[in-house]
C-alpha positions in Angstrom: -60.9 -16.5 -102.2 -57.9 -15.1 -100.3 -54.6 -17.0 -100.5 -52.2 -17.2 -97.7 -49.4 -19.3 -96.2 -49.6 -21.4 -93.1 -46.0 -21.3 -92.0 -44.4 -24.2 -90.0 -40.8 -23.3 -88.9 -38.0 -25.9 -89.0 -35.4 -23.7 -87.2 -32.0 -23.9 -88.7 -32.3 -27.7 -89.1 -30.4 -29.2 -92.0 -28.4 -26.0 -92.9 -24.9 -27.1 -93.7 -23.2 -23.8 -92.7 -23.7 -20.6 -90.7 -23.9 -17.5 -92.9 -22.7 -14.1 -91.8 -26.1 -12.8 -90.9 -27.6 -16.0 -89.4 -29.0 -16.5 -85.9 -32.0 -18.4 -87.1 -33.7 -18.9 -83.7 -34.2 -15.2 -83.3 -35.6 -14.8 -86.9 -38.1 -17.6 -86.6 -38.8 -17.2 -82.9 -38.5 -20.9 -82.5 -35.8 -23.3 -81.4 -37.6 -26.7 -81.4 -38.3 -28.5 -84.6 -41.9 -29.8 -84.8 -42.8 -33.5 -85.0 -45.1 -34.8 -87.8 -47.9 -35.2 -85.3 -47.5 -31.6 -84.1 -47.7 -30.5 -87.8 -51.0 -32.5 -88.1 -52.3 -30.8 -84.9 -51.5 -27.3 -86.3 -53.1 -28.1 -89.6 -56.2 -29.6 -88.0 -56.6 -26.6 -85.8 -56.7 -24.1 -88.7 -59.3 -25.9 -91.0 -62.3 -24.2 -89.4 -60.6 -20.8 -89.3 -59.7 -20.9 -93.0 -63.2 -22.1 -93.9 -64.9 -19.3 -91.9 -62.7 -16.7 -93.5 -63.0 -18.0 -97.0 -59.2 -18.5 -97.2 -57.0 -21.1 -98.8 -53.4 -21.7 -97.6 -50.3 -23.3 -98.8 -48.6 -25.3 -96.1 -45.2 -23.7 -95.9 -42.1 -25.3 -94.3 -39.8 -22.3 -93.6 -37.0 -21.4 -91.2 -34.2 -23.8 -92.3 -33.0 -25.5 -95.4 -35.9 -27.9 -95.8 -34.4 -30.2 -98.4 -31.2 -30.6 -96.3 -32.9 -32.0 -93.2 -32.7 -35.7 -92.3 -34.6 -37.4 -95.2 -36.8 -39.6 -92.9 -37.9 -36.6 -90.9 -38.5 -34.5 -94.0 -40.7 -37.3 -95.5 -42.7 -37.6 -92.3 -43.4 -33.8 -92.5 -44.3 -34.0 -96.2 -46.5 -37.0 -95.7 -48.4 -35.2 -92.9 -48.9 -32.1 -95.0 -50.0 -34.1 -98.1 -52.6 -35.8 -96.0 -54.3 -32.5 -95.3 -54.0 -31.2 -98.8 -55.8 -34.4 -100.0 -58.4 -34.4 -97.2 -59.1 -30.6 -97.2 -58.5 -29.4 -100.8 -61.0 -26.5 -100.2 -58.6 -24.9 -97.7 -55.1 -26.4 -98.3 -54.0 -25.6 -101.8 -50.5 -27.1 -101.7 -47.1 -27.3 -100.0 -44.2 -24.9 -100.3 -40.8 -25.0 -98.7 -37.6 -22.9 -98.6 -34.1 -24.2 -99.0 -30.6 -23.4 -100.2 -29.8 -23.4 -103.9 -27.1 -26.0 -103.4 -29.6 -28.4 -101.7 -31.6 -29.0 -104.9 -31.0 -31.9 -107.2 -33.1 -34.3 -109.3 -33.7 -36.9 -106.5 -34.9 -34.1 -104.2 -37.2 -32.7 -106.8 -38.6 -36.2 -107.5 -39.4 -36.5 -103.8 -41.0 -33.1 -103.5 -43.2 -33.7 -106.5 -44.2 -37.1 -105.2 -45.6 -35.5 -102.0 -47.3 -32.7 -104.0 -45.0 -29.7 -103.3 -46.3 -26.8 -105.3 -43.6 -24.2 -104.7 -39.9 -24.1 -103.7 -38.3 -20.9 -102.5 -34.5 -20.5 -102.8 -32.6 -18.4 -100.4 -30.4 -16.8 -103.1 -29.8 -13.6 -101.1 -27.6 -12.2 -103.9 -26.5 -13.0 -107.5 -23.1 -11.4 -106.9 -20.4 -14.0 -106.1 -18.3 -11.4 -104.2 -21.2 -10.8 -101.8 -22.0 -14.5 -101.5 -18.4 -15.4 -100.6 -18.0 -12.5 -98.2 -21.1 -13.6 -96.3 -20.1 -17.3 -96.1 -23.1 -18.4 -98.1 -21.3 -21.6 -99.3 -22.9 -21.5 -102.7 -22.4 -19.4 -105.9 -24.7 -17.5 -108.2 -24.4 -20.3 -110.7 -25.8 -22.7 -108.0 -28.9 -20.5 -107.9 -29.2 -20.5 -111.7 -29.0 -24.3 -111.9 -31.4 -24.9 -109.0 -33.9 -22.4 -110.4 -33.9 -24.0 -113.9 -34.4 -27.5 -112.4 -37.3 -26.3 -110.2 -39.0 -24.8 -113.3 -38.4 -27.9 -115.3 -40.3 -30.0 -112.8 -43.3 -27.7 -113.1 -43.0 -26.3 -109.6 -43.4 -22.6 -108.8 -40.1 -20.8 -108.2 -39.7 -18.4 -105.3 -36.5 -16.4 -105.0 -35.4 -14.6 -101.8 -32.9 -11.7 -101.8 -31.2 -9.6 -99.1 -30.1 -6.0 -99.3 -27.2 -4.4 -97.4 -25.1 -7.5 -96.8 -21.3 -7.2 -96.2 -19.7 -6.0 -99.4 -23.1 -5.3 -101.0 -23.9 -2.3 -103.2 -27.3 -1.0 -104.3 -26.4 -1.8 -107.9 -25.7 -5.4 -107.0 -29.2 -5.6 -105.6 -30.7 -4.2 -108.9 -28.6 -6.8 -110.9 -29.9 -9.5 -108.6 -33.5 -8.4 -109.3 -32.9 -8.5 -113.0 -31.5 -12.0 -112.8 -34.5 -13.2 -110.8 -36.7 -12.0 -113.6 -34.6 -13.7 -116.2 -34.7 -17.0 -114.2 -38.5 -16.8 -114.3 -39.3 -16.2 -110.6 -43.0 -16.7 -109.8 -42.6 -14.9 -106.5 -40.0 -12.8 -104.7 -39.2 -12.0 -101.1 -37.0 -9.0 -100.2 -35.2 -8.9 -96.8 -33.1 -5.9 -95.9 -30.3 -7.1 -93.7 -30.9 -7.1 -89.9 -27.7 -7.4 -87.9 -28.2 -9.8 -84.9 -26.1 -10.3 -81.8 -23.6 -13.1 -82.1 -23.3 -13.1 -85.9 -20.3 -12.4 -88.1 -22.0 -9.2 -89.3 -22.2 -8.0 -85.7 -18.5 -8.7 -85.1 -17.7 -6.8 -88.4 -19.9 -3.9 -87.2 -18.2 -3.8 -83.9 -14.8 -3.6 -85.6 -16.0 -0.8 -87.8 -15.5 -2.6 -91.1 -19.1 -3.1 -92.0 -22.2 -0.9 -92.0 -25.4 -1.9 -93.7 -27.4 0.5 -95.9 -29.1 3.3 -94.0 -32.9 3.2 -93.4 -33.5 5.8 -96.1 -31.1 4.2 -98.6 -33.0 0.9 -98.0 -36.4 2.5 -98.5 -35.3 4.1 -101.8 -33.6 0.9 -103.0 -36.6 -1.3 -102.0 -38.9 1.2 -103.8 -36.8 0.7 -106.9 -37.0 -3.1 -106.5 -40.7 -3.1 -106.0 -41.3 -0.9 -109.0 -39.1 -3.2 -111.1 -40.8 -6.4 -110.0 -44.2 -4.7 -110.6 -43.2 -3.9 -114.2 -42.1 -7.5 -114.6 -45.4 -8.7 -113.1 -43.6 -10.7 -110.4 -45.4 -10.6 -107.1 -43.3 -9.5 -104.1 -44.9 -11.6 -101.4 -42.8 -10.3 -98.5 -40.7 -7.2 -97.8 -38.8 -7.2 -94.5 -38.8 -9.7 -91.7 -42.1 -10.4 -89.9 -42.8 -8.3 -86.8 -40.9 -10.0 -83.9 -39.9 -9.0 -80.4 -37.0 -11.5 -80.6 -35.6 -9.6 -83.6 -36.0 -6.2 -82.0 -34.3 -7.4 -78.8 -31.4 -9.0 -80.6 -30.7 -6.6 -83.5 -27.6 -4.3 -83.3 -27.9 -2.7 -86.7 -29.3 -2.9 -90.2 -32.8 -2.1 -91.2 -35.9 -3.4 -89.4 -39.4 -1.9 -89.1 -42.7 -3.7 -88.6 -44.3 -1.5 -91.3 -41.4 -1.5 -93.8 -43.6 -2.7 -96.6 -46.1 0.1 -96.1 -43.3 2.7 -95.8 -41.7 1.5 -99.1 -45.1 1.5 -100.9 -45.8 5.1 -99.7 -42.4 6.2 -101.0 -43.4 4.8 -104.4 -46.6 6.8 -104.1 -44.6 9.9 -103.2 -42.6 9.5 -106.4 -45.7 9.3 -108.5 -47.3 12.3 -106.8 -44.1 14.4 -107.2 -43.9 13.5 -110.9 -47.5 14.5 -111.5 -47.2 17.7 -109.5 -44.1 18.7 -111.5 -46.1 18.2 -114.7 -49.0 20.3 -113.4 -46.9 23.0 -111.7 -48.0 25.1 -108.7 -47.7 24.3 -105.0 -51.3 23.5 -103.8 -53.1 20.4 -105.0 -56.1 18.1 -104.5 -55.1 14.5 -104.5 -57.9 12.1 -105.5 -57.6 8.5 -104.5 -59.5 5.5 -103.3 -60.0 5.2 -99.5 -57.7 2.2 -99.5 -54.8 4.3 -100.7 -55.1 7.3 -98.3 -52.4 6.0 -96.0 -50.0 5.6 -98.9 -50.7 9.1 -100.1 -50.1 10.7 -96.7 -47.2 8.4 -96.0 -46.3 6.5 -92.8 -46.8 8.9 -89.9 -47.6 11.7 -92.4 -44.1 11.5 -94.0 -45.2 12.3 -97.5 -46.9 15.4 -96.3 -43.8 16.5 -94.4 -41.4 15.8 -97.3 -43.6 17.8 -99.8 -44.0 20.6 -97.3 -40.3 21.0 -97.2 -40.5 21.8 -100.9 -43.3 24.3 -100.3 -46.0 21.9 -101.6 -49.3 21.2 -99.8 -52.2 19.0 -100.7 -55.7 18.0 -99.7 -57.1 14.5 -100.2 -60.5 13.7 -101.7 -61.8 10.1 -101.9 -62.6 8.9 -105.4 -63.6 5.3 -105.7 -61.4 3.0 -107.8 -58.8 5.7 -108.3 -55.2 5.1 -107.5 -54.0 8.7 -108.0 -55.4 11.8 -109.7 -54.0 15.2 -109.0 -55.5 18.7 -109.7 -53.8 22.0 -109.0 -55.7 24.4 -106.7 -55.7 27.7 -108.6 -55.2 30.8 -106.6 
């Protein structure tokens, strides 16, 4: 049965400060926080859809720092969600929320566990204190470590979120962050390349010429490194890049955003594997065998892998081979 999230956005509510990159209403596409009754209506409306499609969902409170919102409001939302987890266990598998690392403590964890929260995602963004301070995060890397340890001690799944290309960031800092995520026992990871939005501190720094995020190609290469690392560590990356949004596209002034970024990064990883195998084999003309599901990754987004290899004088044909990720044969002249 396919597992998914049913996201309910709590836009910027409860967050104690404004970070360098934040204009939350454009990211979530929402400005109004939902009532508990509205949450019930959303959950009720999705039961039949999930059943028909043989799907299970975690009810996910995203968009703001959930554990920092007004406690009465938070409990109303948790109670509403827990009702549906109890009543429809065949479609609702649990509750997850996202929050800041400095908004986790023992009393908060007791409350979350009481209502059956199954996963907490921390917006760590970076494990480099210089980057955190420069981007006005208001917490330290040690805050992330302490919160992560506490979440795991309560038997709740730990999600960690990171950003690439923030002010003062470097690719090596991002790799170090990934390594720390693994050491902290992350169950899931999200990777968000920085998108510069109008009205943010990053936008003002960009206008002054003192900040420029990583380029698109630098980001693709870095995210390919990160995906390969997390794959080796057997940590699922459940999101790469912001969700497709007209709001974001209208309001962005820089940074990296593409609705198919995840596909582009995965195809870059495939290109690396193809290039390595082609070098081992030698020659310039090849047959690439792969399962039908992987053909787009082999060709690359918009045929990019073909174009990049052609620049090196390499051409290839594709033949479908069931249950094969990648097998390459040289075409002998």
